[in-house]
FIBA-353287 format. One line per 2 residues: number of its first residue (from 0); their letters; for each residue x, y, z of C-alpha. Coordinates in nm, 2 decimals, always signed. Last residue first. Example, Ala and Ser with C-alpha at 12.3 -4.5 7.8 and 13.67 -1.06 7.14 Angstrom:
1) sa) +1.37:-0.11:+0.71; +1.23:-0.45:+0.78
//
This chain:
231) rv) +2.13:+0.27:-0.99; +1.93:+0.57:-1.09
229) ka) +1.94:+0.88:-0.87; +1.63:+1.06:-0.77
227) vv) +1.66:+1.40:-0.60; +1.36:+1.59:-0.46
225) vt) +1.38:+1.96:-0.36; +1.17:+2.19:-0.16
223) ld) +1.31:+2.54:-0.03; +0.99:+2.74:+0.09
221) ds) +1.04:+3.10:+0.02; +1.21:+3.40:+0.20
219) pa) +1.47:+3.18:+0.34; +1.64:+3.28:+0.67
217) ga) +1.98:+3.43:+0.60; +2.31:+3.40:+0.41
215) sf) +2.13:+3.37:+0.07; +2.43:+3.18:-0.09
213) dq) +2.48:+2.95:+0.24; +2.11:+2.87:+0.24
211) va) +2.12:+2.77:-0.11; +2.43:+2.56:-0.09
209) th) +2.31:+2.39:+0.23; +1.99:+2.30:+0.09
207) va) +2.16:+2.14:-0.21; +2.38:+1.96:-0.01
205) gv) +2.11:+1.83:+0.21; +1.92:+1.68:-0.10
203) la) +2.25:+1.54:-0.21; +2.28:+1.37:+0.13
201) aa) +1.94:+1.20:+0.09; +2.01:+1.09:-0.27
199) pl) +2.34:+0.93:-0.18; +2.66:+1.14:-0.26
197) hh) +2.87:+1.09:-0.56; +2.71:+1.35:-0.77
195) na) +2.81:+1.62:-0.51; +2.99:+1.85:-0.75
193) kv) +2.74:+1.78:-1.02; +2.44:+1.86:-0.80
191) ta) +2.59:+2.19:-0.67; +2.70:+2.29:-1.04
189) ll) +2.34:+2.21:-1.15; +2.18:+2.43:-0.88
187) re) +2.43:+2.72:-0.93; +2.33:+2.70:-1.32
185) tg) +1.96:+2.70:-1.23; +1.96:+3.02:-1.03
183) fe) +2.09:+3.12:-0.69; +1.94:+3.47:-0.76
181) de) +2.15:+3.79:-0.73; +2.01:+4.04:-0.52
179) ah) +2.35:+4.17:-0.38; +2.27:+4.04:-0.06
177) nm) +2.20:+3.70:-0.18; +1.87:+3.59:-0.34
175) ae) +1.68:+3.24:-0.35; +1.49:+3.23:-0.68
173) ii) +1.66:+2.90:-0.78; +1.56:+2.71:-0.47
171) gd) +1.22:+2.89:-0.36; +1.09:+2.82:-0.72
169) ty) +1.03:+2.46:-0.65; +1.26:+2.16:-0.70
167) iv) +1.27:+1.83:-0.90; +1.62:+1.70:-0.97
165) lv) +1.67:+1.37:-1.17; +2.00:+1.21:-1.17
163) dg) +2.14:+0.96:-1.42; +2.41:+0.72:-1.33
161) sk) +2.24:+0.40:-1.46; +1.98:+0.48:-1.72
159) le) +1.65:+0.66:-1.76; +1.40:+0.62:-2.04
157) re) +1.20:+0.94:-2.06; +0.83:+0.97:-2.11
155) st) +0.58:+1.25:-2.19; +0.22:+1.33:-2.07
153) qv) -0.04:+1.59:-2.21; -0.29:+1.76:-1.99
151) dw) -0.62:+1.95:-2.10; -0.82:+2.19:-1.88
149) re) -1.17:+2.32:-1.90; -1.24:+2.44:-1.55
147) fl) -0.94:+2.66:-1.55; -0.72:+2.81:-1.27
145) gl) -0.69:+2.49:-1.06; -0.38:+2.33:-1.18
143) vm) -0.13:+2.49:-1.38; -0.11:+2.46:-1.75
141) at) -0.01:+2.12:-1.92; +0.31:+1.96:-2.06
139) sh) +0.56:+2.18:-1.92; +0.92:+2.12:-1.96
137) lp) +1.15:+1.83:-1.84; +1.49:+1.99:-1.87
135) ev) +1.75:+1.75:-2.02; +2.11:+1.81:-1.90
133) tg) +2.41:+1.65:-2.07; +2.67:+1.53:-1.80
131) dm) +2.75:+1.20:-1.96; +2.56:+1.02:-1.69
129) ri) +2.25:+1.23:-1.76; +2.11:+1.51:-1.56
127) ll) +1.75:+1.53:-1.58; +1.66:+1.88:-1.45
125) pp) +1.29:+1.93:-1.36; +1.12:+2.23:-1.53
123) fh) +0.97:+2.50:-1.32; +0.62:+2.38:-1.27
121) gc) +0.33:+2.47:-1.51; +0.17:+2.11:-1.49
119) na) +0.46:+1.90:-1.58; +0.34:+1.54:-1.65
117) yh) +0.53:+1.22:-1.63; +0.63:+0.87:-1.73
115) lq) +0.96:+0.78:-1.64; +1.10:+0.42:-1.76
113) rt) +1.34:+0.24:-1.56; +1.20:-0.09:-1.69
111) ed) +1.14:-0.29:-1.38; +1.14:-0.01:-1.12
109) sy) +0.89:+0.19:-1.31; +0.87:+0.55:-1.23
107) ea) +0.55:+0.76:-1.24; +0.61:+1.14:-1.25
105) ff) +0.40:+1.40:-1.11; +0.52:+1.78:-1.13
103) lt) +0.28:+2.04:-1.01; +0.21:+2.42:-1.01
101) ay) -0.09:+2.51:-0.80; -0.36:+2.77:-0.82
99) qn) -0.56:+3.01:-0.63; -0.71:+3.34:-0.81
97) en) -1.07:+3.20:-0.86; -1.08:+3.09:-0.50
95) tn) -1.04:+2.70:-0.43; -1.27:+2.40:-0.41
93) ey) -1.42:+2.38:-0.75; -1.08:+2.43:-0.93
91) fl) -0.92:+2.20:-0.70; -1.18:+1.93:-0.78
89) kn) -1.14:+1.97:-1.15; -0.77:+1.99:-1.15
87) vs) -0.75:+1.66:-0.94; -0.99:+1.49:-1.20
85) tl) -0.77:+1.59:-1.48; -0.47:+1.50:-1.29
83) lr) -0.58:+1.14:-1.25; -0.72:+1.10:-1.60
81) sl) -0.39:+1.20:-1.75; -0.20:+0.98:-1.51
79) dg) -0.38:+0.65:-1.56; -0.66:+0.45:-1.38
77) at) -0.85:+0.72:-1.21; -0.99:+0.50:-0.95
75) ay) -0.68:+0.43:-0.74; -0.53:+0.77:-0.82
73) qg) -0.82:+0.98:-0.70; -0.77:+0.95:-0.31
71) rl) -0.39:+1.00:-0.31; -0.39:+1.31:-0.56
69) na) -0.72:+1.47:-0.39; -0.58:+1.44:-0.03
67) ql) -0.24:+1.58:-0.13; -0.42:+1.87:-0.30
65) na) -0.62:+1.94:+0.00; -0.33:+1.92:+0.22
63) ml) -0.14:+2.18:+0.02; -0.44:+2.40:+0.00
61) la) -0.45:+2.40:+0.38; -0.08:+2.48:+0.39
59) ga) -0.11:+2.75:+0.17; -0.37:+2.94:+0.37
57) ig) -0.21:+2.88:+0.68; +0.12:+3.04:+0.56
55) kg) +0.17:+3.09:+0.20; -0.02:+3.15:-0.12
53) si) -0.01:+2.99:-0.45; +0.07:+2.60:-0.40
51) da) +0.39:+2.46:-0.52; +0.39:+2.11:-0.61
49) vv) +0.65:+1.81:-0.62; +0.53:+1.44:-0.69
47) lg) +0.73:+1.12:-0.76; +0.49:+0.84:-0.80
45) vl) +0.64:+0.49:-0.75; +0.59:+0.18:-0.95
43) ga) +0.72:-0.16:-0.86; +0.37:-0.33:-0.88
41) gl) +0.20:-0.09:-0.64; +0.14:+0.29:-0.71
39) dv) +0.31:+0.39:-0.38; +0.33:+0.77:-0.37
37) fd) +0.63:+0.95:-0.28; +0.55:+1.31:-0.19
35) yy) +0.65:+1.67:-0.22; +0.44:+1.97:-0.13
33) dg) +0.53:+2.34:-0.09; +0.26:+2.58:+0.06
31) gv) +0.40:+2.66:+0.39; +0.38:+2.61:+0.76
29) hh) +0.59:+2.77:+1.04; +0.76:+3.00:+0.78
27) aq) +1.03:+2.97:+0.52; +1.01:+2.59:+0.53
25) vc) +1.30:+2.38:+0.45; +1.16:+2.08:+0.25
23) gg) +1.32:+1.75:+0.17; +1.33:+1.46:-0.08
21) ay) +1.48:+1.14:-0.12; +1.56:+0.88:-0.41
19) dl) +1.80:+0.60:-0.48; +1.63:+0.42:-0.78
17) tq) +1.70:+0.08:-0.93; +1.59:-0.18:-0.65
15) lp) +1.30:+0.03:-0.52; +1.16:+0.04:-0.18
13) pq) +0.83:+0.24:-0.12; +0.93:+0.53:+0.08
11) kq) +0.84:+0.63:+0.43; +0.74:+0.93:+0.63
9) pf) +0.63:+1.13:+0.32; +0.54:+1.48:+0.39
7) lr) +0.19:+1.51:+0.55; +0.35:+1.45:+0.89
5) fq) +0.54:+1.77:+0.87; +0.20:+1.95:+0.82
3) vq) +0.07:+1.83:+1.15; +0.39:+1.92:+1.33
1) ra) +0.39:+2.28:+1.18; +0.01:+2.33:+1.26
//
């Protein structure tokens, strides 16, 4: 099951001229409910996706696979991000129990314009760290997926510039605890990214994972998923 789920994570990335991006997931158990993806949307567009499914183990893994299939299967016919997520919410609602849901962040990035068009469905706010050090959290634009049949989603946009860094993560990153029961938190995440700003995206993902694991000094209690995108 672990090997099958590993293959569901992106095995290759659509090449972009203006964005260096990477992701990684350290699973707390053999399989888990965290999901990240890089979706080739054609014409210099890529979808950056991070989601966290309610539940752990096999149940979470099955729902993760279901969500991935719905996202990839619906995009071609949906036409735009709002219709895509509305359709995915409907399918997720119909195919899961009433207490199951997913938080999700989905962003379309244009290689030509460096424009980020996104929806945040109840997910922890990704951090957009500008070149000058200012931080813009990308807050929720919709409720979580799968809890409500009648569901509405708004989208938002940001223009990215050279030197900006986008960090998308799941709760396992910032809620990791040390022996004193202190959480890793957003401030430590920001400090880790800023201290390793010079690294390529893949190495920066590794630096975040290492910092969290060193802080918690033990096996993670939740999946540790992070996507880093650096604008060239």
